[in-house]
N, C-alpha and C positions, 0 to 999 in steps of 0.2 A: 361359599362362592367368593372368589376374589375379584377385586376391581381390575386387576391386571391380567393380561394374557400370560400364559405360562412362559417362564424365562429361567434360564440356567445361570446367566451372568449379567453383570451390569456393563453397559457400554459408555464410552466417553463422548460427551457432546460439549461444544463450546458455546458459551453465552456471556457476553460482555467481558471478553478476554479472560474468562475463567472456565475451567473444565469441571463438569459435573458428571457423575456416574448415575445412569438411569437404567431401568430394566429393558433388555433387548426385546424384540418382537412386539412392542407396544406402540400405540399411537402416540405421537408427540404430546398431545394434550394430556393424555394419561401420565406421561412422564413428567410433565409440568406439575400435575397433581401429586406425583411421587415426591417432587421437590418442595411443594407448597401444599401439604394436605389440609391446612386450616383455611386456605383462601380460595384455591381453584374450585372446589366443589360448590362454592357460593357465587361464582361468576355467572354472568348472563350468557351461558353457552347452551346451544341446543344439542350439540354432539352429533348432528346429522347434516351439516353443510348449509343449513338455512340461514342462520344469523350472521355468519361471516365474522363474528367477534374473536375468532381464534386464528385469524390470518397471520401468517409469519413470512418473513423473508429468510431464506436459508441457502446454504451451499455445502458441498462436500469437501471443500478445501479452498485455500486462498487463491489458487489458480483457476478454480471452477466458476462458472457463471452463477450469479445469484438468481434464485428462483422464488416464486411466490406460491404458497400453498396454504391449505387449511390444516391446522395441527390436529383436528379431530379425525382426519383421514390420512395423515402422513405418518407412515411407520418410521420410527427412529432408526438411524443408522450410525454405526461406529464412525466417529470423526465428524459428524454433522456439526456445522456451525450455524447458529441462529443469529442473523444479522439485523433483524427487525421484528418487533412485536406489535400487534394491534393494541390500541390504547387500553382496552379492557384487560388484555393479558398483561401488559406492562404494569398496570396498577396492581394487579393481584400477585405478580411475580416479584414485586419490589422487596418483599421480605427476604428473598434469596441473596440480595446484595445490599450493602449499606449506602452506596452512592445513589445519586439521582438516576432515574430511568429515562430521562429526556432524550438522551442520545441514541436510544435504541427503539423508541416508539415509531411505529410504521403507520403512516396515514395513507390508506389506499386511494383516497380522493386526489392525492398529489402525484399520482402516476405510479406505474408498476414496472418492475424489472422482471426478467425471467420469462418463462414460457407458459404461464398459467398455473393451474392447481395440480399439476402432475407431480409425481415423485421421482422421476428419472430423467 
């Protein structure tokens, strides 16, 4: 049994001005695990919307509205841009890039953009 939903190709997502290829048809948190298999499994994630530690800010393009969602329930889409990560995610994802993660850490208590935890 695989951790990932069935996929036939990798789709491009943007994170910190870099493009990464991740399995289509999978939740974003699973895609983060695909990128960081040695750290994400050990994060404080419930994988069922309870903890909120996987909250992200995202949009489908530079002209689109930024939304807020939970990466454990948000299915990855081609061209998705991740513009903010909850502190738990940012710390565990830091191995993906060499620079500091401070500019992409999303603190929900400082206010939210978007229309809630929806995908569309």
